[in-house]
N, C-alpha and C positions, 0 to 999 in steps of 0.2 A: 504494500500500500504506500501511497505517497506520504511524505512527512508533513504535507500541508493540512490544515484543518479542513473539516467538511464544509461545503458551501454554506450550510445553514449556520455555521458558527460565526459569532460576531467578534471573536477574539483573534488576535494576530499571533501567529507562530513566531517565536524568537529562536533562531537556530542555536543549539548548544555551543559553548565554547569548544574549539577543536580539541583541546586537551581533555575535555570531558567525554569525547566521542571515540577515543581510542579503544580498540578491541584487544584485550589481553587474554592470553590463554595458550594452551598447547594444542596445536592442530595435528591431526593424524598425517601420515605420509600421503603424498599426492594420489597414489593408487587407491589406498584404503578410503581416503576422503571422497574421491570420485565415485567409487562403487557405492559407498554408504549414501551419498547424496542422490544417486540415481534411484536407489531403493526408496528413499524418503520422498522423492518426486513422484514415484509410482503410487505410494501410499496416499499422498496428498491429492492425487487425481481421482481417487475413488469417490463415489457418491457419499454424501454426508451420512446417510443412514447406514451404509456399509462400514464407514470409519467408526461410527458410534458402536455398532455391533461388535466390531473388532476390539474396541476399547473395553467393552463389557466382558468379552471373552478373556482378554489378557489380564484384566483385573481379577476376574474369578480364578484364573489359572494360578496367578501369583499367590493369591490367598490360599487356594487349595494346596499348593505345594509347600506352604508354610514359610514363604520368604518374608522374614521379619514379622510373622504373624504373632509370635510370642510377645514381641515388643509392643505391637499395636494393642493386643488384648490386655497386657499389663498396664499400659497407659490408660486405657479405657476403664479398667477396674478401679484405678486411683481417681479418675475424673468423675465417674458415674457409679459409685458404689450402690446407689439405689436401684439401678437397672439390673435386669436379669442377664445371665450369661448369654442367652439367645439374642437379647436385644443388643448387647455389646458386640457380638459376632456380626450381627447385621450391619451395625455402624462401621465396623472394621472392613467388611466386604465393600461397602459403599466407598470408603476411603481409598481402597485399592483401585476401584473403577475410576474414581476421580483422578487419581494420579495417571492412570493410563490415558484418560481423556485429555489431560493437560499436555502430555507428551505428543500425542497424535495431532492435537489441534495446533501445537506450537511449532511444528516443523514446516508448515505451509509457507513457502517463500514467494508466492505469486504477488505481483505488484498490487493487485486489487483484491485482497483477501475479502471474501464475502462475510461481512458482519451484519447482514440483514436479519439474522436470527437474534441479534442482541436487542434487548429491550430499548425502545427509542428514548425513554426518559429515565434518568437516574433518580433514585429515591432519596429520602432523608434530606440532608443539608446540602444537596448539590447546588442549589441556588446561592447559598452563602459562599461556597467555594468559588463558583463561577464569578460572582460579584467581586470577590477579593482579587482573583487573578486578572479581572478586567481592569483593575486599577494599575496594572503593570508590576505588581508585587508577587513574590514567590510564596509558596506555602510548603509545609512539610506534610507529606502524605504517608501514612503508615498502613501496612497491610500484613497479610500472613500467607502461608502456603495453604490457600483456601479457594474453593471454587475453581477459577482459572485466573491466577494472578498475572500470568503473562498476557492474556487477552484483555484483562481489565486495564493494564497499563496502556495497551494499544488503543483501547477505547477512549481513555483520557486524552491521549495525543490527538486522536481523530476529532474529539470534541473541543480542541483548541487549547488544551492545557499544556504549556511548554514543560517538558518532563525530563528529569535525569534520574536514573535508577542506581541505587547503591547495590553493587553486585560483587561477587567473588570471582576471581579468575578461574576458568573452567578448562577442561581438556576433553578430547574425544570428538568424533564427527557429530554426534547428536547434540552435545552441549554447545559446540561452536556454531552449529546451525541456528540454535535458539538465540545465541548471543548476536549473531549477524542479523537475525530478524528484529531484534530489539533496536539496533541502529537503523535498519532499513525502515522501521516504523516511524522514525523521527525522534527516538529517545537518546539522550546522552547517557554515558556510563560513568559511574564513579566507583573506584575500587578502594578496598580497605585502607591501603597505605595513603595517608594524607586525606582520608575521606572527610573529616570534619572541615578542613580548610576548603576543599573542593565543593562541599555542600554549601558552605557559606558563600563561596563565589557564585554558585548557581543561583542562590536566592538573591544575591546582589544583582544578578543579571535579569531578575524578574521571572526566573524559572522556578518550578516546583521540584522537590526531591522526593522520590518514592523509596521507602525503606521497608524491608521485611523485618518485623520485630519478633519473630518466633524462632530464631536460630541461636543455638548455644555458642557461647564464646569461652575461651579459657578464663578461669576464675579471676586472674589478675587484671584482665581487660574488661571485665563485666561488672554490672550491678545485678544483684539478685532480688527479684520481685516475685510476689505471689502470682501463680498461674495455675488454675485448676487445683488450688489448695496446696501446691508445693512450690518451694523457691526455685525459680528458673533463671539461669544465667542469661543475661540480656544486654545487648549493646546500649551504652549510654549516649551514643552519637546523636540520636534524635533529640534528646532532651538538651544536650550541650548546644547544638545548633539553634534550637528554639530559644534557649536562654541568651545566646550571643546575638542573634539576629532579630528576635522579637517576632519571628514568623509564626503564624497560627498553625496548629496541628489538626489534621483531619484524619480519621480512620476511614479507609476506602476498601470496599470488599466487592469482588466480582462473584455474585451469588447465582447458582444455577437454579432453574425451576425444577419441578418434579420430573420432567422428561429428561433433564440433564443437558439439554441443548440450548435452552434460552438463558441468556446471561443478563442480569441486571446489575447496575452499579448501586451499591448502598454507600452513602456518605454520611458520616457523623462528625460534627464539629461546628466551629472550632472548639477544641478541648483546651481549656485554660490550665496553666500550671496550678497545682493545688496549693492551698494555703499551707505553708510549711511550719510545723511546730518546732519549738526549740529542741535541738538535738537531732533533728532529721536532716538527711542529705537531700537538698532540693532536686538534684538530678535523679536520684533513685525514686523520690516521691512522684515526680512527673512521669518517669518511665512506668511506675506501678499504675498510675491513673490511666495511661493510654493502654497498657496491657490489659487492664480490667475491661476496657471497652472491646478490645479484640476478643477476650474470653466470652463476653456476652453474645457477640455475633456468632462465635463458633458453637456455643450452647444451643442456639436456635437451629442450626443446621450442622450437627456434629459429623455427619458422614462426609462433609465437604472439606474437612481438615485432615492433614497428613499424620494420622496417629502412628504410622509406622516409623516416623521420625523420632530419633532418640533425643527428645527435647530436654529431658532432665538428666542427661548423662554427666554433666559437670555439677559437682556438689559445692555448696557454699563453704567458706572457711569456718562459719559458725553453724550451729545446728538449727537455729531458728531465726526468724525475722521479727524486727520490731514493727509496730503499726505503721502503715504507709510504705512498706517495702524496704526500709533501710535495715542494715544488719545491726544486731545487738553487739555491743562491745564485749 
């Protein structure tokens, strides 16, 4: 698709700074890359119903074979102790299908990807976000591995939101194809090294920054905040940039309907920094407040989050958290 906004958008696309658009990662050899891309081209050319049927089969197969199934079910047992084992297995299976759908949907490199299946109007606080961006100022957008986070980002660019995504360097033909698609869609890329400075630069350019806030970091680089009742290692970058720039924070989610094919944008915000009590870390408190909003969205559609992700693998240096998400001394 083109990096220009849709004709109906009244917002002007500001191209990302060249430094923010560089693609970093480890590409496969020329022969392997060529073959893998031809296979992905053929898959992308299949009718949408066939691709979705394939995603359902692949998700079912991965779940049936037990690939990270124990991780998913243990995570769900902690998050939803009130649900039956059968209910949790059903949620886990849906999560596997969600992951397969994301992969299959994200490898399409055609210039004009058909997004006609996407809901025409975003829900929630979309108008507040659009009005803010229309003033030429950037915002901080927070999401999770939920629904289809790749397509959600593409929809924001298509609707005229200048966007830079905070990502990790990847490797392999599949991952590099997805990364290339992000740039082709018109999104800039920000990598972990120097991420805070680059995010501040993007906001200063009037662009928004999209961050996934549900990835584990090494304990020394993270703040630990409550997530489904357990302390979760979380990047402080979002809260730090919000504090330094004054940019508003919005939680944005690409939510699938019951069919799995219709995607709507849910927007919540702006989320103000919480009133910090004496002895609390304001960065951890703000991160905890935004994470609580993410959790609320995931609880509404639990099968759309990646429960097979080892979200709680990094343990905090202390055994418990103080109110508001800060660590007890």
